[in-house]
Backbone as XML, in Angstrom:
<?xml version="1.0"?>
<chain id="A" units="angstrom">
  <residue number="1" name="MET">
    <atom name="N" x="-113.637" y="130.103" z="-112.949"/>
    <atom name="CA" x="-113.357" y="131.266" z="-113.748"/>
    <atom name="C" x="-113.316" y="130.956" z="-115.187"/>
  </residue>
  <residue number="2" name="LYS">
    <atom name="N" x="-113.808" y="131.839" z="-115.988"/>
    <atom name="CA" x="-113.846" y="131.689" z="-117.417"/>
    <atom name="C" x="-113.191" y="132.919" z="-118.093"/>
  </residue>
  <residue number="3" name="PHE">
    <atom name="N" x="-112.804" y="132.741" z="-119.254"/>
    <atom name="CA" x="-112.249" y="133.934" z="-120.066"/>
    <atom name="C" x="-113.299" y="134.411" z="-121.012"/>
  </residue>
  <residue number="4" name="CYS">
    <atom name="N" x="-113.580" y="135.736" z="-120.976"/>
    <atom name="CA" x="-114.552" y="136.324" z="-121.869"/>
    <atom name="C" x="-113.830" y="136.815" z="-123.054"/>
  </residue>
  <residue number="5" name="THR">
    <atom name="N" x="-114.119" y="136.383" z="-124.251"/>
    <atom name="CA" x="-113.446" y="136.757" z="-125.491"/>
    <atom name="C" x="-113.978" y="138.206" z="-125.898"/>
  </residue>
  <residue number="6" name="ASN">
    <atom name="N" x="-115.110" y="138.647" z="-125.378"/>
    <atom name="CA" x="-115.513" y="140.039" z="-125.790"/>
    <atom name="C" x="-114.712" y="141.073" z="-125.038"/>
  </residue>
  <residue number="7" name="CYS">
    <atom name="N" x="-114.546" y="140.963" z="-123.696"/>
    <atom name="CA" x="-113.862" y="142.013" z="-122.910"/>
    <atom name="C" x="-112.449" y="141.657" z="-122.631"/>
  </residue>
  <residue number="8" name="LYS">
    <atom name="N" x="-111.986" y="140.443" z="-123.038"/>
    <atom name="CA" x="-110.645" y="140.003" z="-122.784"/>
    <atom name="C" x="-110.233" y="139.944" z="-121.374"/>
  </residue>
  <residue number="9" name="ARG">
    <atom name="N" x="-111.174" y="139.467" z="-120.476"/>
    <atom name="CA" x="-110.891" y="139.357" z="-119.115"/>
    <atom name="C" x="-111.300" y="138.047" z="-118.545"/>
  </residue>
  <residue number="10" name="THR">
    <atom name="N" x="-110.756" y="137.672" z="-117.445"/>
    <atom name="CA" x="-111.216" y="136.457" z="-116.687"/>
    <atom name="C" x="-112.316" y="136.915" z="-115.753"/>
  </residue>
  <residue number="11" name="VAL">
    <atom name="N" x="-113.425" y="136.206" z="-115.936"/>
    <atom name="CA" x="-114.625" y="136.602" z="-115.125"/>
    <atom name="C" x="-115.259" y="135.330" z="-114.429"/>
  </residue>
  <residue number="12" name="ARG">
    <atom name="N" x="-116.001" y="135.613" z="-113.472"/>
    <atom name="CA" x="-116.874" y="134.520" z="-112.805"/>
    <atom name="C" x="-118.197" y="134.502" z="-113.477"/>
  </residue>
  <residue number="13" name="PRO">
    <atom name="N" x="-118.570" y="133.464" z="-114.158"/>
    <atom name="CA" x="-119.863" y="133.389" z="-114.845"/>
    <atom name="C" x="-121.059" y="133.365" z="-113.846"/>
  </residue>
  <residue number="14" name="THR">
    <atom name="N" x="-122.090" y="134.105" z="-114.206"/>
    <atom name="CA" x="-123.279" y="134.095" z="-113.361"/>
    <atom name="C" x="-124.451" y="133.858" z="-114.343"/>
  </residue>
  <residue number="15" name="LYS">
    <atom name="N" x="-125.548" y="133.409" z="-113.757"/>
    <atom name="CA" x="-126.782" y="133.264" z="-114.458"/>
    <atom name="C" x="-127.746" y="134.245" z="-113.953"/>
  </residue>
  <residue number="16" name="LYS">
    <atom name="N" x="-128.617" y="134.740" z="-114.917"/>
    <atom name="CA" x="-129.709" y="135.663" z="-114.502"/>
    <atom name="C" x="-130.729" y="134.861" z="-113.853"/>
  </residue>
  <residue number="17" name="PRO">
    <atom name="N" x="-131.250" y="135.258" z="-112.731"/>
    <atom name="CA" x="-132.348" y="134.539" z="-112.070"/>
    <atom name="C" x="-133.573" y="134.409" z="-112.867"/>
  </residue>
  <residue number="18" name="TRP">
    <atom name="N" x="-134.152" y="133.280" z="-112.886"/>
    <atom name="CA" x="-135.341" y="132.880" z="-113.708"/>
    <atom name="C" x="-136.575" y="133.077" z="-112.915"/>
  </residue>
  <residue number="19" name="SER">
    <atom name="N" x="-137.540" y="133.884" z="-113.329"/>
    <atom name="CA" x="-138.763" y="134.012" z="-112.554"/>
    <atom name="C" x="-139.763" y="132.986" z="-113.031"/>
  </residue>
  <residue number="20" name="TRP">
    <atom name="N" x="-140.630" y="132.592" z="-112.138"/>
    <atom name="CA" x="-141.625" y="131.656" z="-112.435"/>
    <atom name="C" x="-142.676" y="132.214" z="-113.459"/>
  </residue>
  <residue number="21" name="LEU">
    <atom name="N" x="-142.927" y="133.470" z="-113.410"/>
    <atom name="CA" x="-143.772" y="134.095" z="-114.363"/>
    <atom name="C" x="-143.225" y="134.031" z="-115.820"/>
  </residue>
  <residue number="22" name="GLU">
    <atom name="N" x="-141.983" y="134.268" z="-115.962"/>
    <atom name="CA" x="-141.305" y="134.193" z="-117.265"/>
    <atom name="C" x="-141.333" y="132.698" z="-117.733"/>
  </residue>
  <residue number="23" name="PHE">
    <atom name="N" x="-141.168" y="131.798" z="-116.824"/>
    <atom name="CA" x="-141.163" y="130.380" z="-117.181"/>
    <atom name="C" x="-142.582" y="129.987" z="-117.696"/>
  </residue>
  <residue number="24" name="PHE">
    <atom name="N" x="-143.610" y="130.342" z="-116.989"/>
    <atom name="CA" x="-144.998" y="129.912" z="-117.372"/>
    <atom name="C" x="-145.367" y="130.646" z="-118.749"/>
  </residue>
  <residue number="25" name="VAL">
    <atom name="N" x="-144.977" y="131.919" z="-118.841"/>
    <atom name="CA" x="-145.315" y="132.595" z="-120.145"/>
    <atom name="C" x="-144.619" y="131.971" z="-121.282"/>
  </residue>
  <residue number="26" name="PHE">
    <atom name="N" x="-143.313" y="131.621" z="-121.101"/>
    <atom name="CA" x="-142.543" y="130.929" z="-122.116"/>
    <atom name="C" x="-143.192" y="129.566" z="-122.479"/>
  </residue>
  <residue number="27" name="LEU">
    <atom name="N" x="-143.511" y="128.853" z="-121.457"/>
    <atom name="CA" x="-144.104" y="127.506" z="-121.612"/>
    <atom name="C" x="-145.381" y="127.605" z="-122.290"/>
  </residue>
  <residue number="28" name="GLY">
    <atom name="N" x="-146.224" y="128.585" z="-121.911"/>
    <atom name="CA" x="-147.571" y="128.650" z="-122.499"/>
    <atom name="C" x="-147.560" y="129.149" z="-123.920"/>
  </residue>
  <residue number="29" name="ILE">
    <atom name="N" x="-146.553" y="129.839" z="-124.357"/>
    <atom name="CA" x="-146.583" y="130.306" z="-125.780"/>
    <atom name="C" x="-145.848" y="129.362" z="-126.704"/>
  </residue>
  <residue number="30" name="PHE">
    <atom name="N" x="-144.604" y="128.828" z="-126.251"/>
    <atom name="CA" x="-143.903" y="128.000" z="-127.181"/>
    <atom name="C" x="-144.103" y="126.483" z="-127.117"/>
  </residue>
  <residue number="31" name="TYR">
    <atom name="N" x="-144.522" y="125.971" z="-126.024"/>
    <atom name="CA" x="-144.746" y="124.557" z="-125.934"/>
    <atom name="C" x="-145.848" y="124.066" z="-126.929"/>
  </residue>
  <residue number="32" name="PRO">
    <atom name="N" x="-147.036" y="124.804" z="-126.942"/>
    <atom name="CA" x="-148.038" y="124.319" z="-127.957"/>
    <atom name="C" x="-147.537" y="124.338" z="-129.354"/>
  </residue>
  <residue number="33" name="ILE">
    <atom name="N" x="-146.715" y="125.331" z="-129.746"/>
    <atom name="CA" x="-146.186" y="125.413" z="-131.171"/>
    <atom name="C" x="-145.216" y="124.261" z="-131.307"/>
  </residue>
  <residue number="34" name="TYR">
    <atom name="N" x="-144.393" y="123.977" z="-130.270"/>
    <atom name="CA" x="-143.461" y="122.800" z="-130.348"/>
    <atom name="C" x="-144.136" y="121.549" z="-130.587"/>
  </residue>
  <residue number="35" name="ARG">
    <atom name="N" x="-145.292" y="121.320" z="-129.816"/>
    <atom name="CA" x="-145.963" y="120.050" z="-129.928"/>
    <atom name="C" x="-146.709" y="119.885" z="-131.255"/>
  </residue>
  <residue number="36" name="ILE">
    <atom name="N" x="-147.187" y="121.029" z="-131.825"/>
    <atom name="CA" x="-147.871" y="120.979" z="-133.047"/>
    <atom name="C" x="-146.931" y="120.701" z="-134.215"/>
  </residue>
  <residue number="37" name="SER">
    <atom name="N" x="-145.777" y="121.265" z="-134.117"/>
    <atom name="CA" x="-144.770" y="121.165" z="-135.242"/>
    <atom name="C" x="-144.082" y="119.834" z="-135.303"/>
  </residue>
  <residue number="38" name="LEU">
    <atom name="N" x="-144.116" y="119.014" z="-134.255"/>
    <atom name="CA" x="-143.446" y="117.777" z="-134.279"/>
    <atom name="C" x="-144.376" y="116.671" z="-134.727"/>
  </residue>
  <residue number="39" name="PRO">
    <atom name="N" x="-143.945" y="115.755" z="-135.525"/>
    <atom name="CA" x="-144.763" y="114.597" z="-135.795"/>
    <atom name="C" x="-144.933" y="113.769" z="-134.581"/>
  </residue>
  <residue number="40" name="THR">
    <atom name="N" x="-146.060" y="112.966" z="-134.460"/>
    <atom name="CA" x="-146.302" y="112.225" z="-133.320"/>
    <atom name="C" x="-145.552" y="110.937" z="-133.172"/>
  </residue>
  <residue number="41" name="ASP">
    <atom name="N" x="-145.220" y="110.329" z="-134.263"/>
    <atom name="CA" x="-144.400" y="109.112" z="-134.184"/>
    <atom name="C" x="-142.964" y="109.359" z="-134.405"/>
  </residue>
  <residue number="42" name="ARG">
    <atom name="N" x="-142.214" y="109.235" z="-133.307"/>
    <atom name="CA" x="-140.730" y="109.364" z="-133.363"/>
    <atom name="C" x="-140.163" y="108.259" z="-132.415"/>
  </residue>
  <residue number="43" name="CYS">
    <atom name="N" x="-138.962" y="107.850" z="-132.746"/>
    <atom name="CA" x="-138.229" y="106.874" z="-131.933"/>
    <atom name="C" x="-137.837" y="107.629" z="-130.655"/>
  </residue>
  <residue number="44" name="VAL">
    <atom name="N" x="-138.010" y="106.946" z="-129.510"/>
    <atom name="CA" x="-137.702" y="107.567" z="-128.238"/>
    <atom name="C" x="-136.145" y="107.639" z="-128.006"/>
  </residue>
  <residue number="45" name="ILE">
    <atom name="N" x="-135.410" y="106.780" z="-128.693"/>
    <atom name="CA" x="-133.982" y="106.700" z="-128.506"/>
    <atom name="C" x="-133.203" y="107.718" z="-129.391"/>
  </residue>
  <residue number="46" name="CYS">
    <atom name="N" x="-133.501" y="107.667" z="-130.706"/>
    <atom name="CA" x="-132.772" y="108.507" z="-131.529"/>
    <atom name="C" x="-133.575" y="109.709" z="-132.161"/>
  </residue>
  <residue number="47" name="GLY">
    <atom name="N" x="-134.884" y="109.658" z="-131.999"/>
    <atom name="CA" x="-135.705" y="110.781" z="-132.495"/>
    <atom name="C" x="-136.038" y="110.632" z="-134.005"/>
  </residue>
  <residue number="48" name="GLY">
    <atom name="N" x="-135.764" y="109.500" z="-134.580"/>
    <atom name="CA" x="-135.953" y="109.281" z="-136.028"/>
    <atom name="C" x="-137.414" y="109.167" z="-136.364"/>
  </residue>
  <residue number="49" name="LYS">
    <atom name="N" x="-137.747" y="109.516" z="-137.543"/>
    <atom name="CA" x="-139.153" y="109.448" z="-138.043"/>
    <atom name="C" x="-139.492" y="108.256" z="-138.868"/>
  </residue>
  <residue number="50" name="THR">
    <atom name="N" x="-138.532" y="107.368" z="-139.166"/>
    <atom name="CA" x="-138.670" y="106.280" z="-140.045"/>
    <atom name="C" x="-139.103" y="105.034" z="-139.265"/>
  </residue>
  <residue number="51" name="LEU">
    <atom name="N" x="-140.346" y="105.014" z="-138.795"/>
    <atom name="CA" x="-140.786" y="103.912" z="-137.932"/>
    <atom name="C" x="-141.775" y="103.046" z="-138.846"/>
  </residue>
  <residue number="52" name="ILE">
    <atom name="N" x="-141.706" y="101.772" z="-138.683"/>
    <atom name="CA" x="-142.630" y="100.847" z="-139.349"/>
    <atom name="C" x="-143.272" y="99.916" z="-138.318"/>
  </residue>
  <residue number="53" name="SER">
    <atom name="N" x="-144.314" y="99.294" z="-138.649"/>
    <atom name="CA" x="-144.945" y="98.394" z="-137.722"/>
    <atom name="C" x="-144.101" y="97.113" z="-137.469"/>
  </residue>
  <residue number="54" name="ARG">
    <atom name="N" x="-144.356" y="96.503" z="-136.372"/>
    <atom name="CA" x="-143.610" y="95.219" z="-136.006"/>
    <atom name="C" x="-143.855" y="94.132" z="-137.084"/>
  </residue>
  <residue number="55" name="LYS">
    <atom name="N" x="-145.177" y="94.123" z="-137.521"/>
    <atom name="CA" x="-145.557" y="93.083" z="-138.494"/>
    <atom name="C" x="-144.750" y="93.258" z="-139.761"/>
  </residue>
  <residue number="56" name="LYS">
    <atom name="N" x="-144.594" y="94.505" z="-140.218"/>
    <atom name="CA" x="-143.891" y="94.832" z="-141.447"/>
    <atom name="C" x="-142.326" y="94.507" z="-141.302"/>
  </residue>
  <residue number="57" name="ALA">
    <atom name="N" x="-141.808" y="94.799" z="-140.062"/>
    <atom name="CA" x="-140.426" y="94.468" z="-139.835"/>
    <atom name="C" x="-140.124" y="93.000" z="-139.799"/>
  </residue>
  <residue number="58" name="VAL">
    <atom name="N" x="-141.016" y="92.161" z="-139.301"/>
    <atom name="CA" x="-140.845" y="90.748" z="-139.309"/>
    <atom name="C" x="-140.977" y="90.191" z="-140.720"/>
  </residue>
  <residue number="59" name="SER">
    <atom name="N" x="-141.921" y="90.744" z="-141.495"/>
    <atom name="CA" x="-142.093" y="90.262" z="-142.874"/>
    <atom name="C" x="-140.848" y="90.662" z="-143.810"/>
  </residue>
  <residue number="60" name="GLU">
    <atom name="N" x="-140.238" y="91.784" z="-143.419"/>
    <atom name="CA" x="-138.969" y="92.169" z="-144.228"/>
    <atom name="C" x="-137.699" y="91.527" z="-143.650"/>
  </residue>
  <residue number="61" name="GLY">
    <atom name="N" x="-137.826" y="90.734" z="-142.566"/>
    <atom name="CA" x="-136.640" y="90.126" z="-141.978"/>
    <atom name="C" x="-135.815" y="91.035" z="-141.177"/>
  </residue>
  <residue number="62" name="LEU">
    <atom name="N" x="-136.263" y="92.149" z="-140.717"/>
    <atom name="CA" x="-135.528" y="93.058" z="-139.872"/>
    <atom name="C" x="-135.673" y="92.718" z="-138.401"/>
  </residue>
  <residue number="63" name="LEU">
    <atom name="N" x="-136.702" y="91.915" z="-138.005"/>
    <atom name="CA" x="-136.970" y="91.612" z="-136.668"/>
    <atom name="C" x="-137.365" y="90.113" z="-136.601"/>
  </residue>
  <residue number="64" name="GLU">
    <atom name="N" x="-136.931" y="89.379" z="-135.546"/>
    <atom name="CA" x="-137.379" y="88.031" z="-135.409"/>
    <atom name="C" x="-138.673" y="87.978" z="-134.585"/>
  </residue>
  <residue number="65" name="ALA">
    <atom name="N" x="-139.555" y="87.120" z="-135.025"/>
    <atom name="CA" x="-140.844" y="87.011" z="-134.357"/>
    <atom name="C" x="-140.783" y="86.516" z="-133.037"/>
  </residue>
</chain>
């Protein structure tokens, strides 16, 4: 049970059922925009954009060979 701050009552939360048609329409419209807007080179752990080559990292002393 949760408390709703709008109606000031304790309610049982429910989710609206998700239809497959809505899912595929959403995916077909927004996923291409999402992929185009993101740069291709990102860190898989933190999502950072400041990536350099391994060779440059070794030459700057950030990584051991």
